[in-house]
N, C-alpha and C positions, 0 to 999 in steps of 0.2 A: 568050186568057186560059186559064190552067191550071184544072183542076177545083177545086183547093183555093182559088185566088184567086176563082173564080166563086162558091164556096160562101160565103166570108167576105164578099164583096161583097153577095150576096143577104141574108145574115144582117144585115149592117149596115143595108141599105136597109129591110128588113122591120122591124127594131127601131125605126128612126126613124119609119117609117110607123105602126106600132102605137102608139108613144108619142104621136105627133101626133094620131091619131084618138081616143085615150083621154085627152086632156089635161084633161078635166073630171073624169074618174073617178080617175085616178092620184093627184092631190094629196089627194083625199078619202080614198082608201085608205091613203095614207101617214099622214094624221092619225089615222085609226081605229087603225092599227097602233101608233102612238106612244101613244095613249090606252090601248089594251089592255095594252101592255107595262108602263106605269106603274101602271095600275089593278090589275094582278095583284099586283105587289109590295106596294102600299099597301093595296088593298082586302082581299086575303086575310088580311092582318095584323089587320084589324078583325073578320073573321069568326071567326078562331081566333087569339087573341093569341100572338105568337111570343115565348117566354120564354127559350129556350136557343139558343146559337149554332148547334148542329147543325141545328135546325129552320129557323132563319133562312137558313142556307147552302143547304139543300135548296130552300127556296122561292125564293131569289134566283137560283139556278142553273137552276131549272125554268121560271121566268118567260120567259126568252128562247125556250125550246123551245115553250111554248104559243103565243107570238106567231108563230113560224115555222110551226107546224102549222096555226094558224088561217088564216094567209095561204095556205099551199099547199093545204090540204084543204077550205077553205071559200070564200075569196075567189076563188081561181083558177078552180075549177069553176063558180062563179056567173058569173064574167066570160065563160067559154067558152059557158055556156048562153045568156047574153044575145047573144053573137055568133051562135050557131046560130039563135036565134029571129028575129033581125033580118036574117039572110041573109049577113052579112059573113063568117062562117066559111067557107061554101061558096065565096064570091067569092074569098077569099084562096087557097083551094085551086086555083083556076084560074090563078093567076099562074105564069109560067115560072120557078119557083124550087124548089130541093130541099125536100121536106117536112121533112127534118131541120133545115134552116135556118129554116123557118117556126116549128117547135117551139122551137128554140134561141132565137130572137128573143123569143118570149113568155116563156120561162123566164128569160132574162136580165133582162127588165124586172121581173118579179115578184120575182126574187132581190134586185135592187137596192132595190126598195121595202121588202123585209124588213129590210135591214141597219141603217138608222137606228134602228128600234124596238129592235133587239137592243142597240145601243150605249147607248141611253137607259135601257133596262131594267137593264143592268149598272151604269150610273152611279147610278141611283136606288137600286138595291139596296145598293150599297156605302155610299151616304150614309144610307139609312134604317136599316140594321142595323149600320153601322160595321164592314163586312167588308173584309178584305184579299184580294180576288180576284187570283189569279195569272195574268194574261194572258200568253200565250206565242205562239210562232210558229204553233202548231196552232189557236189560238182562231179566227182568221178563216177558216182552211181548214175547220174543223168547221162553222162557221156557214154558210159558202157551200154546203158539201156538203149539209147538212140542208135548207137553204132550197131548193136546186135539186131535190133528190130529193122533198121534200114537194110542190113545185109540179108535178113530173112525175107523181106519183101522182094529184094532183087533176085535172090535165089529162087523164090517161087515163080517169079516172072520168067526167068530163063528156063525153068523146068516145065512150065505149062505151055509156053509159046514155041513155035518153030524157030530154029536158030536165026534165020534172016529177019523174021519179024521182031525177035528180041533185040537184035543188033540195031535195027532202025528205031525201036522204041527207046533204047538207051541214048541214042544220039539226040532224039527229041527231048528226052528228060534233062539233058545237059542245059538246054536253053530254058526249059521251064524252071529249073532250080535256080539258075543264075539270074534270069531276067523277069520271070513272071510269077515268082513265089514271094509272099511277104515275109522275107527273111532279113534282108538288109534294109527294108523300107516298111512302113506300116501298111496294114491291109486297107486302111482308109483311102490310100492312093489308087486302089483298084476299083473298077466298076462294081456296083452292088452285087450283081449276079456272080461275078468272078470271085469276089470276096466270100460269098456264100458257099461256092464250090470248095474253096480252100478250108472251110470249117470242117469238112468231112474228109479232106485229104490229109495225109500225115505231115506234110512239110511244115506248115505254120505251127501246129502243136509241138512238133519236135523242136523247132527253133525256140519256142517259148519255154520249153523245158530247159534247154541249155542256157537261154538268156536269164531265166529266173535263178538258176543255180550259180550264175556268175555275178549278177547284180540284183539281188532280191529286194533292195530298197527302191529300185527304179522300175522293175517289171514283176509281173505275177502271172500265174497260170491257173486256169479254171479247171475244176475236177472233170468237166466234160471233155476237155482237151486231152487229159491223161487217158480217159476211156477210149477216145478215138485212136490214140497211138497204140495202146494195148490191144485194141480190137484188130487193128491192121496186122500187128505182129502175130496174134493168135490165129487169125484166118490164114495168113501166109504160111505159118508153120504147119498147120493142119493140112492145108492143101498140098504143100510140098511133100510132106511125109506120105500122104495118100498116093500121090503120083509116083513117088519113088518106090513104093511098095508094089505097084502094078507090074505084072509080067510084060515083057516086051513082046 
């Protein structure tokens, strides 16, 4: 068997194994993501009434990003922390399979979990605010890229940090994503120094990727923002694989 076929075989078997071992958690995670995606679109409208189409469009195109970031930066590290605490994480590392296949299998599962919530969030937003979102060839590509990169960052965070620290960080990130990231509101609403910080963090560039893929006539994304997102994903993937390859 060639190395490439061996890698794909290991990836497929590990993905099936991880899905089977998490069959009680994955459906619940899917339900949570769907509720979150719908709740953001409808619930935020109750907190701050959406009166103009521009605000409705920003909220509607930001909701899928919040759902993806919550999955990748909160649920994924919490799942990895649980695996580390119960010992299954170290056990998986002993299997005769490439570490990259192990990481890719988990990322594939979490990416697939994220996608239904995105679709529902877009449908609910279009219905709730009577929007004409312009889905294109790039829409699923942007969604998959953001979901995979967010999950990679979350995986790396849980791999590098002690379990308790990782859990506390995920709880803090929930508030950062929902309330302090320019996803459902423009970055101009933030202080200048905080807006500058968000230019090098992945939240705002990821939201602009999703936003531009859904409403290209109203929004755009700069090449520098794409570089920021790819850089975060590459660094997280390299760091995670490096730490996974170390001997305990």
